C-alpha positions as CSV (number, residue, x, y, z in Angstrom):
1,M,2.6,-17.9,-10.6
2,A,0.3,-17.8,-13.3
3,T,-3.3,-18.2,-12.6
4,S,-3.8,-21.7,-13.6
5,D,-0.7,-23.0,-11.5
6,M,-2.7,-21.7,-8.3
7,T,-4.6,-23.7,-6.1
8,A,-7.6,-23.3,-5.0
9,S,-6.4,-22.4,-1.5
10,G,-4.0,-20.1,-3.0
11,I,-7.1,-18.5,-4.9
12,A,-8.7,-18.4,-1.3
13,Y,-5.9,-17.1,0.5
14,W,-5.8,-13.8,-2.0
15,K,-9.0,-13.3,-1.9
16,A,-9.4,-12.8,1.6
17,T,-6.4,-10.7,1.8
18,L,-8.0,-8.4,-0.9
19,N,-11.2,-8.2,1.1
20,L,-9.0,-7.2,4.1
21,L,-7.4,-4.8,2.2
22,L,-10.6,-2.9,0.4
23,T,-12.2,-2.7,3.5
24,V,-9.2,-1.1,5.3
25,L,-9.1,1.0,2.3
26,A,-12.9,2.0,2.3
27,V,-12.3,3.0,6.2
28,W,-9.8,5.1,5.2
29,F,-11.4,6.8,2.4
30,F,-14.2,7.3,4.7
31,V,-12.9,9.0,7.3
32,G,-10.0,10.9,5.1
33,Y,-12.2,11.8,2.7
34,V,-15.7,12.1,3.6
35,L,-15.2,12.5,6.9
36,G,-12.4,15.0,6.9
37,I,-13.6,17.1,3.4
38,V,-17.0,16.8,2.6
39,A,-18.7,16.4,5.7
40,A,-16.2,18.7,7.8
41,P,-18.9,21.4,7.6
42,A,-21.9,19.8,8.7
43,L,-19.5,18.3,11.6
44,N,-18.7,22.1,12.5
45,A,-21.6,22.5,14.3
46,I,-20.7,20.1,16.8
47,H,-17.8,21.3,19.4
48,L,-15.4,18.8,21.0
49,G,-13.2,20.3,23.6
50,G,-13.7,24.0,22.5
51,Y,-12.8,23.0,18.6
52,P,-15.6,22.2,15.8
53,L,-15.5,18.4,14.9
54,G,-15.2,19.2,11.6
55,F,-11.7,20.7,12.5
56,W,-10.7,17.9,15.0
57,V,-11.6,15.2,13.0
58,C,-9.7,16.3,10.2
59,Q,-6.6,17.0,12.2
60,Q,-6.4,14.6,14.9
61,G,-9.2,12.2,14.8
62,S,-8.2,10.6,11.3
63,M,-4.8,10.2,12.3
64,Y,-5.9,8.1,15.1
65,V,-7.9,6.1,12.9
66,F,-5.0,5.6,10.3
67,V,-2.8,4.4,13.1
68,A,-5.4,2.0,14.1
69,L,-6.0,0.7,10.8
70,I,-2.2,-0.2,10.6
71,F,-2.4,-2.6,13.6
72,I,-6.0,-4.0,12.9
73,F,-4.5,-4.5,9.5
74,A,-1.5,-6.5,10.4
75,R,-3.5,-8.3,13.1
76,A,-6.1,-9.2,10.5
77,Q,-3.6,-10.4,8.0
78,G,-1.7,-12.4,10.3
79,K,-5.1,-14.6,11.4
80,I,-5.5,-14.8,7.3
81,D,-1.7,-16.1,7.1
82,E,-2.1,-18.5,10.0
83,K,-5.6,-19.9,8.3
84,F,-3.7,-20.5,5.1
85,D,-0.7,-21.8,6.8
86,V,1.6,-19.1,5.6
87,H,2.7,-17.8,8.6
88,E,5.9,-16.6,9.7
89,Q,7.4,-19.1,12.8
């Protein structure tokens, strides 16, 4: 579909979808790269359950966040789909 064929509603739908996607990717990058790699040495000064926090975030915590992001994304995308009446019945 060409840009000239898209309605204002279609453009708003894709803008909302892309904003959601960029937000989820920003959280993914922050947790996976910033907390898991860049800030890990600083986080290692804190211990959680006997293990350094940097290690825990990198090995366990990031996986919890990534799984949560899947569910958050699916729910938020469903709400966007309903708002623009493109949801499944």
